N, C-alpha and C positions, 0 to 999 in steps of 0.2 A: 532337344527332347523329341523322341519319336512318339507321336501321339497315339492314344489307345484306339480311337475310332472317330474319324472325321469324314465329312461329306466329300463326295467326288462330283464336283460341279464342272463338267467339261463338255457340255453339249449346248443346247439352245436356251439355257436358262436366262441369259442376258437378253436375248432377242424377245422371248415371250414376256418377260417382266417389263421390258421397255414398251412392248405393245400395250400392256395394261396401263402403264403410265401415260403413254401418248394418247390413248383413247379415254382415259379417266375411269376405266372399269377396274377399280382396285379393291372394292369391298365384296359383299356377299353375293352380289349378282354379277354375272359375267359368263361368257362362253367357256372359259377354261375350266370352271367347276364341273360343268356337264361333260366336257371332253375328258377330264381326268377320271370321272366316275365311269364313263363308258369304256375308256381304254383299259383301265385296270380290271374291270369286270370281264372284258374280252380275254385278257391275259390269264386270269385264274379260273375262268369257267363259271363265274357267278352269273345268275340271271340279272341281278341288280346289285349296284354298289351305291351307297349313300355316304357322302363325305361329311366330316365334322372336324372340330378344332384340334382334337388329339385322340390318342388311343384310349385314354381313360374315359373320355366322354363317350367314345364308341361302345365300350363295355357297359357303361352306366345305362345308356339309352336302350341297349339290347335287353338288359334285365328289366327295365321299366316297361318295355314293350311286352315282355312275357308276363307282366303283372306282379313282379317282385314287390314285396311290402314288408313292413315290420312284422317280425314273428316267423318269417320264412327262413329257410336254410338254402345256401348254395354250396355245393361241393367244389373244392379247389385244391391244388397241390400246396404243400407247405413250403416248397422252394419255388419262389417267383419274385418278381419285382413288386414292390408294395402297391403299385397302382391297381393290380388285380383285386386285392382285398378292399382297397379304398373304394373302388367302383361298386362293389357289393354293399359296402357299408352305407354308401350314399342312399341306397334304397331303404335302409332300415333293416335289411336282412343280415343274418349272421352266417359265418363260413364254417363248414365242417372241413377240416384240413386232413389231407391224405399225405402220408410220407412219400418220399421219393424213391425211385429205383436207383440203387447205388452205382449202376453202370451207365445207363442212358440219361439219368437225372430228370426223367419225366415222372409224372404221377404213376405210382405203383398200382397197376391194374389188378394184381392178385389181391392186394389189400382192399381195393375198391369193391371187387366182386364179393369178398367175404363180408365186408361191411353191409353192402346192399342186401345180401342174402340173410344175414343174421339180425340186422338192426333197423330194417325198414319194412314197410308193407304198402301195397297199393290199395287205396280206398277210393272208390268213386272215380277211377281214372287218374288219381293223383298219388304221388309217392309221399309217404309220411314217415316220420321217425316213430319207431315203436316206443321209445322212451318217453316222449312228451306229446306225441300226436301232431307235431308241427309239420307243415308242408315243406318238402324239398323241391324248390322251384326249378333248379337247373344244375347241371354239371359243367364246370368251367375248366377244361384242360388247358394247360399253358404249354405251348411248344417251345420249351426252354432252349435258348440259343439257336433256334431254328430247327432243332431236332424235333421229332414227334414220337409219341407212343404208337402202339399198334392200333391205328384208328378203326380198322375193321372190327377188331374185338371190342373197342370202346363203344362204337355206335350200336353194335348188336346188344351189348350189355345194357346200355341206357334205354334202348328200345324195349327191352324185356321189362324194364321197371318204369316205363312211361316217363322217362326223365329227359327233358330237352337239353341239348348241348349248345353252349355258347363258347366258341373257340377263342381263347386268347392267343390269337396267331399274330400278335403285334411284332414278334421277332422273326416271323417265318415266311415273309413274302418270297416267293420263288421256290420254297420247299414243297415237295410232293411225297405222298405215300401211295405206292403202287400206281403212280402216274396221275393221281388226283391231288389238286393243290390244297395246301393248308388254308383253312378258312372256309372250305366248301363242304365239310362233312356234317356240320351241325345245323340247327335251326338258324343260327347266326355265326358268322366269323368276323374277325376284326383285323385291322392293320394299323400300324403306327408309322409316322413319318418324321419322328424326332431326328435331330441332327446326327445321331450316331447309328441310325438304322440303315438297312440295305439301300433304300432310296430315301430322300428327305424332301420335305417342303418347309423346313425350319421347325414347324410344328404343324401337326395335322393327323387325322385319323380317317378310317374308313370302316363302314359296316357292310358285310356281304350277306346276301340271302338269295334263295331261289324262289321266294314267295313275294309276289307283287303286293299283296295286301300288307304284309309285314313291312316291306320296304316303304310303302306309302305312310305307314304308321310311324316308322323311324324318322322319315322326312318331316312329318308333321311335328313331332316332338322336338326335333333339333332346330326348327324354325319358329320357335316360341308359340307353337300351337295356334298359328294364325289361320283362320278359315277362309278369308276372302282376299284376293289379290289387291283390292282397292281399300276396303274398309278395315280398320284396326279392330277386328273382333277376334278374340281368342277364346276357345271353348274349354280350356283346361290349363293347368300349370304346365308350361313348356319350358324349353331351355334354349338359350342363345348359343347353340353349339355349331353354328355354321362355319364352314371353311371359306376363307375369302379368296377372291379370284386371283389376286397377285400371287398367293401361295400355291393355288392350284396350277398356275402357269409353270411354276418351278416343278411341280409334280409331273406335269405332262412331259417336260423336258427330261426329267429323271427317268421316267418310264421308257423313254426312247433308248436309254442307255442300259436298261436292266439286264439284258442278256450278257453284255460285256462285263458289267459289274459282277454278276454271278460267276462268270468264268474266272475273273480275277480272284474272287473270294475262294473258289475251289482250288485254284492254283496255290494260293497262300496256305490253305489248310493242308494240302498235300506236302508242301515244302516243310512246314512245321512238323508234321507227323514223321516225315522221312528223316529230318535232321535232329529231332529231339527224341526219337525212339531209342530207348536204352540209356538215356542220360539220367543219372541219379535215380530217383524213385518215381519219376514222372509217369502218371497214368492218364491216358486220353479218355475223353468222353466216347462211349460206345454209341455209334449211330444205329438206330433201330432197323432191323431188316425190312426192306421195302421202301425205306426213306431215301430220297434224293435231297440231301441236306444243303441249305443255302450258305452254310459256313459263315454265319453272321459274325460271331465274336469268339475267337479262339481261346479256349479255356481248358486248363488241365489241372490235375490234382498232384500235390506233393505234401508230404508231412512237414516240409520246411517252408511252407507257404509264406509265413510272416517274415522270415529271414530273407527269402527270395524277393518278396514284395519290396522290402526296404532297399535291398541291394539294387534292384532294377531301376527303381525311381531315382536313386542316387546316382545312377550311371547312365542317365539319358534315355531310359526305356520306360515310358509311362505304362503302369500296370495297376490293376485294381483287384480287390478281393471279391468274392461272390456275394450275392444278396444274403442278408441275415434271414434265417427261416422265420416265417410269419409268426409262429408260436413263441418266438423269443422277443418280439416287439411288444412294448408295454400295452398298446391298445388292443392287441390280439392274443395275448398270452393266455387268456382264460377260455379261448375257443376249444371246442372238441377236436382232438388230434388223434387220428387213426394211425397207429404205428405199432410195430413189433420190435424194431431195432434202432429206431431214430437215425436212419441214414442221412436225413436232412442235416443234422448237426455235423456228421462226419464230412459231408460234401462241402458245407460252408467253411469248416475249419481248414480244409486242405485245398480248395479251388482258387486259382488265380487266372485272371484274364490278361492277355498280352496284346500288343498292337495288332490290329486287324483291319485297318482301313484298306479299301479296295485300291487306293492309289499308292500303296507302299511300293517302293522301288526294290529291286533285287539287292541293292546295297543295304537298305534299311532292314530287310528281312534277314540278311546275313548278319547284320550287327546285333539284332535281337537274339538270334541263335548263339552268336559268339558270347554275348554277355551271360546268357543262361548257362552255357557250357563252362564259362570261366567261374561262375558261382559254384558249380558242383566240382570244379577242379578236375 
């Protein structure tokens, strides 16, 4: 079976992990944690980076730092992995869902702009819903599959409405818009290092910000709100969201390989687009103008998605359907959904992800294309 997306562990991972084991620094204290944070901040241009246990925790603590609480709203796209809305829900806030753009599969900014203009108002420097007066605490764009929406338009729009941006850039490490890295446009950005991401620590996440005060606040919350290095005094409810040193060591080694991984991902993307263009009714994701895409997980649309999914998995090519739209999940189906055509349902019904590991060989890539072409005859 050609796997969907597995880690590429071909650098100094063994050496750095062994160093942790040899010295006994395997838990939440250790030099690799600081090194990982500093190295990734230098790569993406953030002033500060704060590590945590996973991308969901990163999103959660960003919202908590902004003061999200029960009764608030957060704006997010209807097409995303469930962790986006789970993190919002942990704060007690509810999500206002925005339909997807049918070509780029990002949050539809036309819909967002019309919603903000017609159904919200700024009061006392805060954005509130006209319908019920509840506060809208943040906008959380998701860089779906490493692609991005027009971030200059989004940041200008949110600034006009006094709306902080928390970027769910957990899939977009290495992606840029007009040369600026994903995760650096908003008040906060985030990254995930799950096993299937561009780089991995097995499990892990990161918060990015240009604000020292906010970074210190995130660090405080993720380290159980402990106020003194000696005494166990905690001044509020915090979270044990710390990344451990042995996983950060893997992250340091992975970051050393990031340029090569991105190069391989882009070569994979180009190969699939060239060799699957015109095959059956396949339609590719449109990359937003200005975006240099990290090509994380190759996904395309076809009306025969379910048939193709069954065929590929039965013939040694691991494939997966796209995420179920958030408004179709039982716990979120009652949320406000801003849409005109419900493109989210169309994308979900037709989108399929195929093998995208950075370590795929030329033979494996050719086999994937062969099986897809065989399916369409």
